[in-house]
C-alpha positions in Angstrom: 0.0 0.0 0.0 1.3 3.5 -0.8 0.2 6.4 1.4 0.9 9.9 0.3 1.8 12.1 3.3 1.9 15.9 2.6 5.2 17.4 3.6 3.5 20.0 5.8 2.1 17.1 8.0 5.5 15.6 8.7 6.8 16.3 12.2 9.9 14.1 12.2 11.9 11.5 10.2 14.1 9.2 12.2 16.5 6.6 10.8 16.5 3.0 12.1 19.0 1.0 10.1 17.7 0.7 6.5 14.3 2.1 7.5 13.0 5.6 8.1 10.2 6.2 10.6 8.1 9.2 9.6 5.8 10.7 12.3 3.1 13.3 11.5 1.9 16.1 13.7 -1.3 14.1 14.4 0.8 11.1 15.7 0.4 8.8 12.6 3.5 6.8 11.9 4.8 5.4 8.7 7.9 3.4 7.7 9.8 3.7 4.4 12.9 2.1 3.0 14.9 5.2 2.0 18.1 6.9 2.9 17.8 9.9 5.2 20.5 11.8 3.3 18.5 11.4 0.0 15.2 12.4 1.6 16.8 15.4 3.3 18.0 16.8 0.0 14.4 16.8 -1.3 13.0 18.7 1.7 13.0 22.5 2.2 16.0 23.4 4.4 14.0 26.4 5.7 11.4 24.0 7.1 13.4 20.9 8.1 16.5 20.7 10.3 18.8 17.8 11.0 19.2 17.1 14.7 21.6 14.3 14.5 23.0 11.7 12.1 19.6 9.9 12.2 16.9 12.6 12.7 15.2 15.4 10.8 12.4 17.5 12.3 10.0 20.0 11.0 10.8 23.3 12.7 7.1 24.2 13.0 6.5 21.2 15.2 9.1 21.9 17.9 7.5 22.9 21.2 10.5 22.9 23.5 14.3 22.5 23.4 16.0 21.5 26.7 19.8 21.5 27.1 21.3 18.3 28.4 24.8 17.6 29.9 27.6 17.4 27.4 26.3 20.0 25.0 23.4 18.0 23.6 19.7 18.8 23.6 16.3 17.1 24.0 13.9 18.4 21.4 10.2 18.0 22.3 7.6 18.1 19.4 4.0 19.1 19.6 2.9 15.5 18.8 4.6 14.3 22.1 7.7 12.9 20.5 11.1 13.6 22.1 14.3 13.4 20.1 17.8 13.7 21.3 19.9 16.2 19.4 23.6 16.2 19.0 23.4 19.7 17.5 20.9 22.5 17.0 21.3 25.3 14.5 
């Protein structure tokens, strides 16, 4: 089955080995077999930011950024997801 997910609805994209887990703002989850680097190049860099080697988030879905020890951050999204960030631009 192929499900078309509008880019505006994507909250995060997290890599897990060969799979990418896409979460929407409404909490729906999808898995695709695609490379994060290739998908990132197709997304608007003004809308999506890379948080680590394995995670991209939609800037509009971020609700809170909390600093953690060691210079990392915990990024909370409006859909309840929390993603550790090794960098935040």
